[in-house]
C-alpha positions as CSV (number, residue, x, y, z in Angstrom):
1,M,-109.8,63.9,31.7
2,K,-106.9,63.8,34.4
3,Y,-104.9,61.5,31.7
4,K,-104.8,63.9,29.2
5,I,-103.9,66.8,31.0
6,Y,-101.0,64.7,32.3
7,G,-100.3,63.1,28.9
8,K,-99.9,66.9,27.7
9,T,-97.7,67.9,30.2
10,K,-95.2,65.0,29.7
11,N,-95.0,65.6,26.1
12,K,-94.4,69.2,26.8
13,K,-91.5,68.5,29.3
14,T,-89.8,65.8,26.8
15,E,-89.9,68.2,23.9
16,K,-88.0,71.0,25.8
17,I,-85.6,68.7,26.9
18,N,-85.3,67.4,23.1
19,Y,-85.1,71.1,22.1
20,L,-82.5,71.5,24.8
21,M,-80.7,68.8,23.9
22,F,-80.8,69.8,20.2
23,L,-79.4,73.3,21.1
24,T,-76.6,71.9,23.5
25,G,-75.5,69.2,20.4
26,I,-75.2,72.5,18.3
27,V,-72.8,74.1,20.7
28,F,-70.9,71.6,21.6
29,T,-70.4,70.9,17.8
30,A,-69.3,74.8,17.2
31,V,-67.5,74.3,20.2
32,T,-65.5,71.6,18.8
33,V,-64.4,72.8,15.7
34,L,-63.3,76.1,17.5
35,L,-60.6,74.5,20.0
36,I,-59.7,71.7,17.2
37,A,-58.8,75.2,15.3
38,L,-57.5,76.6,18.3
39,A,-55.4,73.7,19.4
40,R,-54.1,73.3,15.9
41,S,-52.7,77.4,16.4
42,V,-51.5,76.6,19.7
43,F,-49.8,73.3,18.9
44,T,-48.5,75.2,15.6
45,D,-46.8,78.0,18.0
46,Y,-46.1,75.5,20.9
47,R,-43.9,73.6,18.6
48,N,-42.3,76.7,17.0
49,T,-40.8,78.0,20.3
50,L,-39.7,74.5,21.6
51,M,-37.9,73.9,18.6
52,Q,-36.3,77.6,18.6
53,N,-35.3,77.0,22.0
54,Q,-33.7,73.6,22.1
55,Q,-31.8,74.7,18.8
56,T,-30.5,77.9,20.9
57,Q,-29.2,75.2,23.5
58,L,-27.6,73.1,21.1
59,L,-26.0,76.3,19.2
60,K,-24.8,77.3,23.0
61,L,-23.2,73.7,23.5
62,S,-21.5,74.2,20.2
63,E,-20.2,77.7,21.2
64,T,-19.3,76.7,24.6
65,L,-17.0,73.4,23.1
66,G,-15.2,75.9,20.9
67,Q,-14.5,78.3,23.2
68,H,-12.9,75.5,25.3
69,I,-10.8,74.0,22.7
70,S,-9.5,77.4,21.6
71,L,-8.9,77.7,25.0
72,D,-7.1,74.7,25.2
73,M,-5.0,75.2,22.0
74,R,-4.0,78.8,23.2
75,E,-2.7,77.0,26.3
76,Y,-0.7,74.4,24.2
77,V,0.9,77.1,22.5
78,G,1.8,78.7,25.5
79,E,3.2,75.6,26.7
80,L,5.6,75.8,23.5
81,D,6.7,79.5,24.6
82,Y,7.6,77.9,27.7
83,L,9.5,75.5,26.5
84,E,11.1,77.3,23.5
85,D,12.1,79.6,26.8
86,L,13.2,76.6,28.8
87,E,15.9,75.5,25.8
88,K,17.6,78.5,26.1
89,H,19.0,77.0,29.9
90,A,20.0,73.6,28.1
91,V,17.9,71.5,30.6
92,S,18.4,67.6,30.3
93,D,15.7,64.9,29.1
94,E,14.9,64.2,32.9
95,I,13.6,67.7,33.5
96,Y,11.6,67.4,30.3
97,K,10.3,64.0,31.2
98,D,9.2,65.4,34.6
99,Y,7.7,68.2,32.7
100,I,5.7,65.7,30.5
101,N,4.7,63.7,33.7
102,E,3.2,66.6,35.7
103,S,1.9,68.2,32.9
104,G,-1.7,66.8,33.0
105,N,-2.8,67.7,29.9
106,F,-2.5,64.7,27.8
107,L,0.5,65.9,26.7
108,E,2.5,62.6,25.3
109,N,6.1,63.6,24.2
110,I,8.6,66.4,23.2
111,F,11.0,66.4,20.4
112,W,12.3,68.4,18.0
113,E,12.9,68.1,14.1
114,D,15.5,69.6,11.7
115,S,14.4,71.9,8.8
116,D,13.5,68.6,6.5
117,G,11.4,67.0,9.2
118,N,13.5,64.0,10.5
119,V,13.5,63.9,14.1
120,I,17.0,64.7,15.8
121,R,15.8,64.7,19.4
122,S,12.8,63.0,21.3
123,I,12.5,62.9,25.1
124,L,10.3,59.5,24.6
125,K,10.2,57.4,22.1
126,L,6.8,57.6,19.9
127,K,6.2,56.1,16.3
128,L,4.4,58.4,14.2
129,S,3.2,57.9,10.9
130,E,2.8,60.5,8.0
131,P,1.7,63.6,9.2
132,L,-1.1,65.7,8.0
133,K,-1.1,69.3,8.2
134,I,-4.4,70.5,9.4
135,T,-4.3,74.0,10.8
136,V,-1.6,77.2,10.4
137,Y,-1.9,79.0,13.9
138,D,0.8,81.4,13.5
139,D,4.1,82.2,11.2
140,R,5.8,80.0,13.4
141,T,3.4,77.5,14.3
142,S,1.3,75.0,12.9
143,I,-0.4,71.7,14.1
144,Y,-0.2,68.4,12.6
145,Q,-2.5,65.2,12.9
146,Y,-0.4,61.7,13.4
147,S,-1.4,58.5,13.4
148,A,0.4,56.1,15.7
149,P,0.2,52.3,15.8
150,E,-2.5,50.8,18.6
151,E,-5.0,52.9,16.6
152,K,-3.7,56.2,18.4
153,D,-3.9,60.0,17.1
154,Y,-1.9,62.6,18.1
155,L,-2.2,66.5,17.6
156,V,1.7,67.6,17.3
157,L,2.2,71.2,17.6
158,K,5.1,72.6,15.9
159,R,6.9,75.7,16.3
160,T,10.2,76.7,14.3
161,T,13.0,78.4,16.1
162,S,15.1,80.9,15.3
163,D,18.0,78.5,14.0
164,G,15.5,76.8,11.7
165,R,14.9,73.6,14.0
166,R,11.1,72.6,15.0
167,L,10.4,72.1,18.9
168,C,7.1,69.7,18.9
169,L,4.4,68.8,21.5
170,A,2.6,65.8,21.0
171,V,-0.9,65.7,22.5
172,S,-3.0,62.6,22.9
173,E,-6.1,63.2,20.4
174,D,-7.7,60.2,21.8
175,E,-7.6,61.2,25.6
176,Y,-8.1,64.8,24.4
177,Y,-11.4,63.5,22.6
178,H,-12.6,61.1,25.5
179,S,-12.1,63.5,28.2
180,L,-14.0,66.2,26.6
181,I,-16.2,65.2,24.2
182,S,-17.2,61.7,23.8
183,D,-19.1,61.5,26.8
184,I,-21.8,64.4,25.8
185,Q,-24.9,62.8,25.0
186,I,-27.5,64.5,22.5
187,G,-30.6,62.6,22.2
188,T,-30.9,59.1,21.3
189,N,-28.0,58.9,18.3
190,G,-26.6,62.4,18.8
191,Y,-22.8,63.3,18.8
192,V,-19.7,66.1,18.5
193,V,-17.8,66.2,15.5
194,I,-14.7,68.4,14.9
195,K,-13.3,69.5,11.6
196,N,-10.9,72.1,10.3
197,S,-11.3,74.5,8.0
198,D,-10.8,72.7,5.0
199,N,-13.3,70.1,6.1
200,I,-11.0,67.0,7.3
201,M,-12.6,65.0,10.3
202,L,-10.4,65.9,13.5
203,M,-12.7,63.7,15.9
204,H,-15.7,61.9,15.4
205,P,-17.3,58.8,17.2
206,E,-16.5,56.3,14.5
207,K,-12.7,56.2,14.6
208,A,-12.5,55.2,10.8
209,Q,-13.6,59.2,10.4
210,W,-10.5,60.5,11.7
211,G,-8.3,62.3,9.4
212,I,-11.0,61.9,6.1
213,N,-12.1,64.7,4.0
214,V,-15.7,64.6,4.8
215,I,-17.0,65.1,1.2
216,A,-14.2,63.5,-1.3
217,D,-13.1,60.9,1.1
218,R,-16.7,59.9,2.1
219,I,-17.4,59.4,-1.4
220,K,-14.9,56.7,-2.0
221,M,-15.9,54.9,1.5
222,Y,-19.7,54.9,0.3
223,P,-19.9,55.8,-3.6
224,D,-23.6,55.2,-3.5
225,V,-24.3,58.1,-0.9
226,D,-26.1,61.3,-1.7
227,L,-23.9,64.2,0.0
228,G,-25.7,67.0,-1.7
229,S,-27.7,68.2,1.3
230,L,-24.3,67.7,3.7
231,E,-22.2,69.5,1.0
232,Q,-24.1,72.6,1.1
233,M,-24.3,72.9,4.8
234,L,-20.1,72.4,5.0
235,E,-19.5,75.7,2.6
236,H,-21.5,77.5,5.0
237,Q,-19.5,76.1,8.1
238,K,-16.0,76.9,5.7
239,Q,-16.6,80.6,6.0
240,G,-16.3,80.7,9.4
241,Q,-20.0,81.3,10.2
242,E,-22.1,79.7,13.4
243,G,-25.8,78.8,13.0
244,V,-28.3,75.8,13.2
245,E,-29.1,73.8,10.3
246,E,-31.5,71.0,8.8
247,Y,-29.7,68.8,6.3
248,Y,-29.9,64.8,5.4
249,S,-27.0,62.8,5.8
250,Y,-26.3,59.1,6.9
251,W,-25.6,57.5,10.8
252,W,-21.7,57.0,10.2
253,T,-21.4,55.2,13.4
254,D,-24.3,52.6,12.1
255,P,-22.9,49.7,9.7
256,S,-26.4,49.7,7.8
257,L,-25.4,53.7,7.1
258,P,-29.5,54.9,7.1
259,R,-30.1,57.7,5.6
260,V,-31.8,60.4,8.5
261,R,-32.9,63.7,8.6
262,K,-30.3,65.5,11.1
263,I,-30.1,69.0,12.3
264,S,-26.4,70.5,13.1
265,A,-25.5,73.3,15.6
266,Y,-22.1,74.9,14.2
267,C,-19.7,77.2,15.8
268,P,-15.8,78.4,14.5
269,A,-13.3,77.6,17.3
270,Y,-10.7,80.1,16.5
271,M,-7.0,78.9,16.3
272,G,-4.6,81.9,16.0
273,E,-5.1,82.4,12.3
274,D,-7.0,79.8,11.2
275,F,-10.1,77.8,12.9
276,W,-11.6,74.7,13.7
277,I,-15.7,73.6,13.0
278,V,-17.5,72.4,16.2
279,S,-20.5,70.9,15.2
280,A,-23.2,69.2,17.2
281,V,-25.5,66.8,15.4
282,L,-28.6,65.5,16.4
283,D,-31.5,63.2,14.6
284,Y,-34.2,65.4,13.9
285,A,-36.6,62.5,15.4
286,D,-35.1,63.5,18.6
287,F,-36.2,67.2,18.1
288,Y,-39.4,66.4,17.0
289,A,-40.8,63.8,18.7
290,P,-40.5,65.4,22.4
291,I,-42.4,68.2,21.3
292,Q,-45.4,65.9,19.9
293,E,-45.7,63.7,22.8
294,G,-45.4,66.6,25.2
295,F,-48.3,68.3,22.9
296,S,-50.2,64.8,22.8
297,R,-50.4,64.5,26.8
298,I,-51.8,68.1,26.5
299,L,-54.1,66.9,24.3
300,M,-55.3,63.9,26.2
301,I,-55.8,66.3,29.2
302,F,-57.7,68.9,27.1
303,S,-59.8,66.0,25.5
304,A,-60.6,64.7,28.9
305,I,-61.5,68.0,30.5
306,L,-64.1,68.3,27.2
307,L,-65.7,65.0,27.5
308,I,-66.3,66.0,31.2
309,F,-67.9,69.3,29.9
310,M,-70.2,67.4,27.2
311,V,-71.2,64.8,30.0
312,A,-72.2,67.9,32.2
313,A,-74.0,69.7,29.8
314,I,-76.0,66.5,28.9
315,M,-76.7,66.1,32.5
316,M,-77.7,69.8,32.9
317,A,-80.2,69.4,29.5
318,R,-81.7,66.3,30.8
319,L,-81.4,66.6,35.2
320,L,-82.3,70.7,35.4
321,Y,-82.3,70.2,39.0
322,D,-78.8,69.4,39.7
323,N,-77.3,72.7,38.2
324,T,-75.9,73.7,41.8
325,K,-74.1,70.4,42.2
326,A,-72.4,70.9,38.8
327,S,-71.6,74.6,39.5
328,R,-69.7,73.3,42.1
329,E,-67.9,70.7,40.8
330,I,-66.6,73.4,37.9
331,N,-65.7,75.6,40.6
332,Y,-63.7,72.7,42.0
333,L,-61.8,71.9,38.8
334,K,-61.3,75.7,38.0
335,N,-59.6,76.1,42.0
336,L,-57.6,72.6,41.3
337,N,-55.9,73.7,37.9
338,E,-55.0,77.0,40.1
339,T,-53.3,75.2,42.5
340,L,-51.7,73.0,40.1
341,E,-50.1,76.1,38.3
342,E,-49.1,77.9,41.5
343,V,-47.1,74.5,42.8
344,H,-45.9,74.4,39.0
345,K,-44.3,78.0,39.0
346,S,-43.4,77.4,43.0
347,E,-40.7,74.3,41.4
348,E,-39.9,76.0,38.2
349,T,-38.5,79.2,41.0
350,I,-36.7,76.4,43.2
351,A,-34.8,74.9,40.4
352,H,-33.9,78.2,39.2
353,Q,-32.7,79.0,42.2
354,Q,-30.7,75.9,42.6
355,R,-29.1,76.3,39.1
356,L,-28.2,80.1,40.2
357,Q,-26.3,78.3,43.2
358,I,-24.0,76.0,41.1
359,M,-23.1,78.7,38.6
360,G,-22.2,80.6,41.7
361,T,-19.9,77.4,43.0
362,V,-18.7,76.9,39.6
363,A,-17.7,80.4,38.9
364,G,-15.5,80.6,42.1
365,G,-13.4,77.6,40.8
366,I,-13.1,78.8,37.2
367,A,-12.0,82.6,38.3
368,H,-9.1,80.6,40.3
369,E,-7.8,78.6,37.1
370,F,-8.7,82.1,34.9
371,N,-6.3,83.6,36.8
372,N,-3.8,81.6,37.0
373,F,-3.8,81.4,32.9
374,L,-3.9,85.3,33.0
375,T,-0.7,85.7,35.0
376,P,1.9,84.4,32.5
377,I,-0.3,86.6,29.8
378,M,0.1,89.8,31.4
379,G,3.4,89.2,32.4
380,H,5.0,88.3,28.9
381,A,2.9,91.3,27.6
382,E,4.8,93.5,30.0
383,L,8.0,92.1,29.9
384,L,7.8,92.5,25.4
385,M,6.7,96.1,26.4
386,M,9.6,96.5,28.2
387,T,12.1,95.5,25.8
388,L,10.3,97.1,22.5
389,P,10.5,100.6,21.2
390,E,7.4,102.6,21.9
391,D,7.0,103.8,18.6
392,S,6.7,99.6,17.0
393,E,3.7,97.4,16.0
394,E,4.9,94.8,18.2
395,Y,5.1,97.0,21.0
396,D,1.1,98.3,20.3
397,S,0.5,95.0,19.9
398,A,2.1,93.9,23.3
399,R,0.0,96.7,24.7
400,E,-3.5,95.3,23.2
401,I,-2.3,92.1,24.9
402,L,-2.0,93.7,28.0
403,D,-5.3,95.7,27.9
404,A,-7.3,92.6,26.7
405,S,-5.9,90.8,29.7
406,E,-7.1,93.4,32.5
407,K,-10.5,93.7,30.8
408,A,-10.3,89.5,31.6
409,R,-9.3,90.3,34.9
410,D,-12.3,92.6,35.6
411,V,-14.9,89.7,34.4
412,V,-13.2,87.2,36.6
413,K,-13.6,89.5,39.5
414,Q,-17.1,89.5,38.0
415,M,-17.5,85.8,38.2
416,S,-16.1,86.0,41.6
417,G,-18.6,87.9,42.8
418,L,-21.3,84.9,42.3
419,S,-19.7,82.9,44.8
420,R,-18.3,85.2,47.0
421,K,-18.7,88.3,48.9
422,N,-16.5,91.5,49.7
423,V,-14.9,91.8,46.3
424,E,-13.7,95.0,45.7
425,T,-15.0,96.7,42.1
426,V,-12.0,98.8,40.8
427,Y,-12.4,102.4,39.0
428,Q,-10.3,103.9,37.1
429,N,-9.6,106.7,34.9
430,L,-10.9,105.8,31.5
431,D,-10.6,107.4,28.0
432,A,-14.1,108.2,27.2
433,A,-13.4,107.8,23.3
434,K,-11.5,104.5,23.6
435,L,-14.2,102.9,25.7
436,V,-16.8,104.0,23.4
437,N,-14.8,102.5,20.4
438,R,-14.3,99.4,21.8
439,N,-18.0,99.0,23.4
440,I,-19.1,99.7,19.1
441,R,-16.5,97.0,17.7
442,M,-18.7,94.7,20.2
443,I,-22.1,95.4,19.0
444,R,-21.0,95.4,15.7
445,S,-20.1,91.4,16.3
446,I,-23.6,90.5,17.6
447,C,-25.4,92.9,15.2
448,P,-27.6,90.7,12.9
449,E,-27.3,91.7,9.1
450,R,-30.7,92.4,9.4
451,I,-30.2,95.6,11.2
452,A,-28.5,98.5,9.7
453,L,-25.9,100.0,12.3
454,K,-24.6,103.7,12.2
455,T,-22.6,105.0,14.8
456,E,-20.8,108.3,15.4
457,N,-18.0,109.1,18.3
458,C,-17.8,112.9,19.0
459,L,-15.7,112.4,21.6
460,K,-11.8,113.4,21.9
461,D,-9.4,113.6,25.0
462,E,-12.8,113.4,27.7
463,H,-12.1,110.7,30.4
464,V,-14.6,109.2,33.1
465,L,-13.9,107.6,36.4
466,G,-15.4,104.2,36.5
467,N,-15.2,100.6,35.7
468,S,-15.1,99.6,31.8
469,T,-16.5,96.0,32.3
470,Q,-19.7,97.6,33.8
471,I,-20.0,100.2,31.5
472,N,-19.8,97.9,28.5
473,Q,-21.8,95.5,30.2
474,V,-24.8,98.4,30.2
475,L,-24.4,99.0,27.0
476,L,-24.4,96.1,25.3
477,N,-27.2,95.1,27.9
478,I,-29.3,98.3,26.1
479,T,-28.1,97.5,22.6
480,V,-29.7,93.9,23.3
481,N,-32.9,95.1,24.4
482,A,-33.1,97.2,21.1
483,I,-32.1,94.3,18.9
484,Q,-34.6,91.9,20.4
485,A,-37.2,94.8,20.2
486,I,-36.5,95.0,16.4
487,G,-37.2,91.3,15.8
488,M,-36.9,89.7,13.2
489,Q,-37.9,92.0,11.1
490,E,-35.3,94.7,9.2
491,G,-34.6,97.8,11.5
492,H,-31.8,100.7,12.1
493,I,-30.0,101.2,15.5
494,S,-27.8,104.5,15.5
495,I,-25.1,104.8,18.3
496,R,-23.8,108.3,19.1
497,A,-21.3,109.7,21.7
498,E,-20.7,113.4,22.6
499,A,-20.0,115.7,25.3
500,S,-22.0,118.4,26.7
501,E,-21.8,121.1,29.2
502,V,-24.5,120.2,32.1
503,S,-26.2,123.3,31.9
504,K,-27.6,122.6,27.9
505,L,-29.2,119.6,29.5
506,G,-32.2,119.6,30.8
507,Y,-33.1,115.8,31.6
508,P,-34.3,115.6,35.1
509,E,-32.7,112.4,36.0
510,I,-29.3,114.1,36.5
511,P,-28.8,114.7,40.4
512,E,-29.7,117.7,41.7
513,D,-26.5,117.7,43.8
514,A,-24.2,116.9,41.0
515,S,-21.2,119.0,41.1
516,W,-19.9,117.8,37.3
517,K,-19.6,120.7,34.8
518,K,-20.0,118.4,31.9
519,Y,-21.0,114.8,30.6
520,I,-20.8,112.5,28.3
521,L,-23.5,111.3,26.2
522,I,-24.0,107.7,25.1
523,S,-27.6,107.7,22.7
524,I,-28.5,104.2,21.4
525,R,-31.6,105.0,19.2
526,D,-33.7,101.7,17.5
527,D,-36.7,102.1,15.4
528,G,-38.5,99.4,17.1
529,P,-42.1,99.1,18.4
530,G,-41.8,101.9,21.0
531,M,-42.8,101.9,24.1
532,S,-45.6,103.4,26.4
533,Q,-45.3,105.9,29.0
534,D,-46.9,103.3,31.5
535,T,-44.3,100.8,30.6
536,I,-41.5,103.2,30.9
537,R,-42.2,104.5,34.3
538,H,-41.6,100.3,35.3
539,I,-38.7,99.5,32.8
540,F,-36.1,99.9,35.9
541,D,-38.5,98.0,38.5
542,P,-36.8,94.8,39.3
543,F,-38.4,91.5,37.5
544,F,-40.5,94.2,35.4
545,T,-40.2,92.6,31.4
546,T,-42.6,93.0,28.5
547,K,-41.0,89.9,27.0
548,P,-43.1,86.3,27.4
549,Q,-42.6,84.4,30.1
550,G,-39.4,82.7,30.2
551,E,-37.6,84.7,27.7
552,G,-36.5,87.9,30.0
553,T,-36.2,88.0,33.9
554,G,-36.4,91.3,34.2
555,L,-32.8,92.4,36.2
556,G,-30.9,93.7,32.9
557,L,-32.3,97.3,33.3
558,A,-32.4,97.7,37.0
559,L,-28.8,96.2,37.0
560,A,-28.0,99.3,34.5
561,Q,-29.3,101.7,36.1
562,Q,-27.8,100.3,39.6
563,I,-24.3,100.5,37.8
564,I,-24.7,103.9,36.2
565,G,-25.9,105.1,39.4
566,A,-22.8,104.0,41.3
567,H,-21.1,105.7,38.5
568,R,-23.0,109.2,39.3
569,G,-24.5,109.1,36.1
570,F,-28.2,109.1,34.9
571,I,-30.1,107.1,32.4
572,H,-32.8,109.1,29.9
573,V,-35.5,107.0,28.1
574,D,-37.4,108.7,25.1
575,S,-40.2,106.3,23.7
576,K,-43.3,106.3,22.0
577,L,-45.1,103.9,20.7
578,T,-44.7,102.6,16.8
579,E,-42.2,105.3,17.4
580,G,-39.0,103.5,18.4
581,S,-36.9,104.1,21.7
582,C,-34.0,106.2,22.7
583,F,-31.7,105.8,25.4
584,I,-29.2,108.1,26.8
585,V,-26.6,107.0,29.2
586,G,-24.8,110.0,30.7
587,L,-21.3,110.0,32.7
588,P,-19.9,112.7,34.6
589,V,-16.3,113.9,33.2
590,V,-13.2,114.2,35.0
591,D,-9.7,115.3,34.6
592,A,-7.1,113.0,32.9
593,E,-4.7,111.7,35.7
594,E,-1.4,112.1,35.6
595,T,0.6,108.8,35.9
596,S,3.8,109.1,37.7
597,G,5.3,105.6,36.3
598,I,6.8,102.9,37.8
599,P,8.7,103.8,40.9
600,D,12.5,103.2,40.9
601,L,13.4,101.5,43.9
602,E,17.0,101.9,45.0
603,R,19.4,99.8,47.2
604,D,15.8,97.5,47.5
605,S,15.7,93.6,48.0
606,L,12.4,91.7,47.5
607,L,11.1,88.3,48.8
608,I,8.5,86.8,46.2
609,V,6.7,83.2,48.0
610,D,4.7,81.4,45.8
611,D,4.1,77.5,45.3
612,N,3.5,77.8,41.8
613,H,7.2,78.0,39.9
614,K,5.7,79.4,36.5
615,I,4.3,82.3,38.3
616,L,7.8,83.1,40.6
617,N,9.9,82.4,37.2
618,L,7.5,85.2,35.5
619,L,7.7,87.7,38.4
620,E,11.5,87.5,38.7
621,Q,12.0,88.0,34.8
622,G,10.0,91.0,35.2
623,L,11.4,92.4,37.7
624,K,14.9,92.0,36.1
625,P,15.1,95.5,34.4
626,Y,15.6,97.0,37.7
627,S,19.1,96.5,38.4
628,N,19.0,98.4,42.0
629,L,16.3,95.9,43.0
630,R,17.6,92.2,44.6
631,V,15.1,89.8,44.1
632,R,14.6,86.2,45.8
633,T,11.6,83.7,45.4
634,A,10.6,80.5,47.5
635,D,8.2,77.9,46.4
636,S,7.4,76.9,50.4
637,R,7.2,78.4,53.8
638,E,10.5,76.3,54.8
639,A,12.4,78.0,51.9
640,C,11.2,81.5,52.7
641,E,12.4,81.0,56.2
642,S,15.5,79.8,54.9
643,L,15.9,82.7,53.0
644,L,15.0,85.2,56.1
645,L,17.9,83.3,58.0
646,G,20.4,84.9,55.5
647,E,18.8,88.2,54.6
648,R,16.2,90.8,55.7
649,P,14.5,91.9,52.6
650,S,12.6,95.0,52.5
651,A,9.6,93.5,51.2
652,V,7.7,90.1,51.2
653,V,4.9,88.9,48.6
654,A,3.0,85.9,49.5
655,D,0.3,84.0,48.1
656,Q,-2.3,83.3,50.0
657,R,-2.2,80.0,50.0
658,V,1.8,78.0,49.9
659,G,1.1,74.4,49.6
660,N,-0.1,73.7,52.8
661,A,1.0,76.8,54.9
662,D,-1.3,79.9,55.5
663,G,0.2,83.3,54.3
664,V,-1.6,85.3,56.8
665,E,0.2,83.3,59.4
666,L,3.5,83.9,57.5
667,M,3.0,87.5,57.6
668,M,2.3,87.4,61.5
669,S,5.3,85.6,62.2
670,L,7.1,88.1,60.4
671,L,5.3,90.9,61.8
672,S,6.9,89.6,65.5
673,R,10.2,89.1,63.9
674,Y,10.9,92.1,61.4
675,P,8.3,94.7,61.8
676,E,9.6,97.4,59.5
677,V,9.7,94.6,56.6
678,I,6.7,95.6,54.0
679,R,4.1,92.5,54.0
680,I,1.8,91.8,51.1
681,I,-0.5,89.3,50.4
682,M,-1.2,87.8,46.9
683,T,-5.3,86.0,46.5
684,D,-7.5,85.4,44.0
685,T,-10.7,86.9,46.1
686,I,-10.4,89.5,48.6
687,D,-12.3,87.7,51.8
688,R,-13.0,88.9,55.1
689,E,-10.1,87.0,56.7
690,L,-7.7,89.1,54.6
691,M,-9.9,92.4,55.3
692,E,-9.6,91.8,59.3
693,A,-5.8,91.3,58.6
694,K,-5.0,94.6,57.1
695,Q,-7.2,96.1,59.4
696,R,-5.1,94.5,62.5
697,G,-1.7,95.4,60.7
698,I,-0.4,91.9,59.9
699,I,-0.6,92.8,56.4
700,Q,-0.1,96.7,54.6
701,G,-1.2,95.5,51.3
702,I,-3.6,93.1,49.0
703,L,-3.0,92.0,45.2
704,Q,-5.6,90.3,43.6
705,K,-4.5,88.0,40.6
706,P,-3.4,88.2,37.7
707,V,-0.5,90.2,39.3
708,S,2.6,91.6,37.4
709,G,5.7,92.8,38.7
710,A,4.9,96.3,38.1
711,Q,1.7,96.5,40.2
712,I,4.1,95.2,43.1
713,L,6.3,97.8,42.8
714,E,3.6,100.4,42.9
715,L,2.0,98.8,45.9
716,I,5.5,99.1,47.5
717,E,5.8,102.8,46.6
718,E,2.0,103.4,47.9
719,I,2.4,101.7,51.4
720,R,5.9,103.8,51.9
721,T,4.2,107.0,51.1
722,E,1.0,106.4,53.3
723,E,3.7,105.3,56.3
724,A,5.5,108.4,55.7
């Protein structure tokens, strides 16, 4: 009887276990199918996001190279301006040779041609082939490509002078390519190429490709290749567009000429009236393979976890009494996964901070170099304005150059702020209508074609006190947020600027103690998805963002509110879900400033000390119109001391560093010997040492580069007014 009862009990237990195993199998199968579908969807999103990010980075590389090349060509054109001016002084060949040897910018030769292209004077011997005209920079300047023995190529910039000759500047194209481009590694086989707007290959890893037409000459070289896909992309490039495209082509650097699928990120590098095309080319496999490999690793880990889950489920079905132990193991794995995620986030934060630190260090060096570029630009613009009639188009063009240079100077000051402290923000009396028009032009250049942009500027003669670069930054940041909110769909953005009495405004953001009677209101409205009231309450909080992780820092609107607050203004937000958003930026209106003009310094003498001869020559030329002003220059402390023995100037303006000498120490020496002399320091960035020197009376003024002659005279007049 006992055996019979035992047998029944054992059979019931076996049936229960089999039933549990059957249910576990069904659940496991359903979960597996769902997980496979989910994994496929996740992989698609993961692949698209990563490929989009990589394409964006590749396009940014092309844009950076394009800007670098444009600036380099602009600098070479500036060299032609300097040489053309130097030629008026009939200098000897030895001076030109020293100029070539000391230039350090791949300059190989300077020579002159007559109107028929015959060389009539050459500083160095350089045998060149027949030229290939590749770019018309402006109405007097063109760029040619030459070949020379030993497989060397040159870019020759030719300037037509007033007497019909052509001043030529020969730059080594090989050295320029190896210095700027050849070391850039893109994937396994990727490279960077430079073409002109007629698709003539200027620079390519394969030297045989230089100087050929990308389509016509390659068909002659390789008659069996299919270039249809490449030709379609080149048509877009010739129109001056920028973008990222996939196409089929060949590896021209491989003798076997394999046909591959490529990705090209291209953008125009503007050359005066023309442009070149900078294209970063990458094998599609280099794009896709890392993504697939990364996801495969994730899938393997996921499969391992799934296998563990299956084994645990079987064990739970067979061994019900191990339920507690299995639960502990699952909790342990969960905690371990959370710990690993926290470690990963910490590593990303540290890496981001390191990148910011590197950017700050680099920004300091870039700011110094840009100041040296901006000084001659601003100086020559002022010289042109002094010699041109105020009602001429040339005068307006010179004014535009000067205004753009001053804005670039503000940008350089902001870059300096990444690496140094104590940088002062300069506020100026700004024409509000012009400020809004400049911002609208900037916004039009970045607004996609799918978004209709409507603008209305109702401002007339209102002025605001502020920093134009910072205000433009705020308006541009808000507009970019509107563009991103609309996304890839079609939409509308409207920008309206008007002035209003403060009594007519009911915005709670207006400061209660504000004494302003009138505000200008700049409204930016979009028809995007809008925001909830809870989101609106937090949008100005630092690090708050509604964008996916990795696509936003949450600092843009916080910085915008800080900037507008510093300008004694306000930002008001109206938004509802599905109805779009409207940001209203208000700035107080101030009275227009009365300009007193440049002071007339009679019977004055000025000594300028700087080891940069270009800056000295430029400042000296800018001060020539003041006939009653006696200007002397010195390129070292020794030369300065020698001049001081002969005469005592009314003011001394010195660079912070002159060779190995310290400008502040020079001013201390002047203070002890000639206390009545006005002492001014020129600097790239205002630091603590200079502020302390000014507080102690060692110096009386600080000029932040780039500097012009008019700024020097204005500061001298201010110092005299304060001391009077």
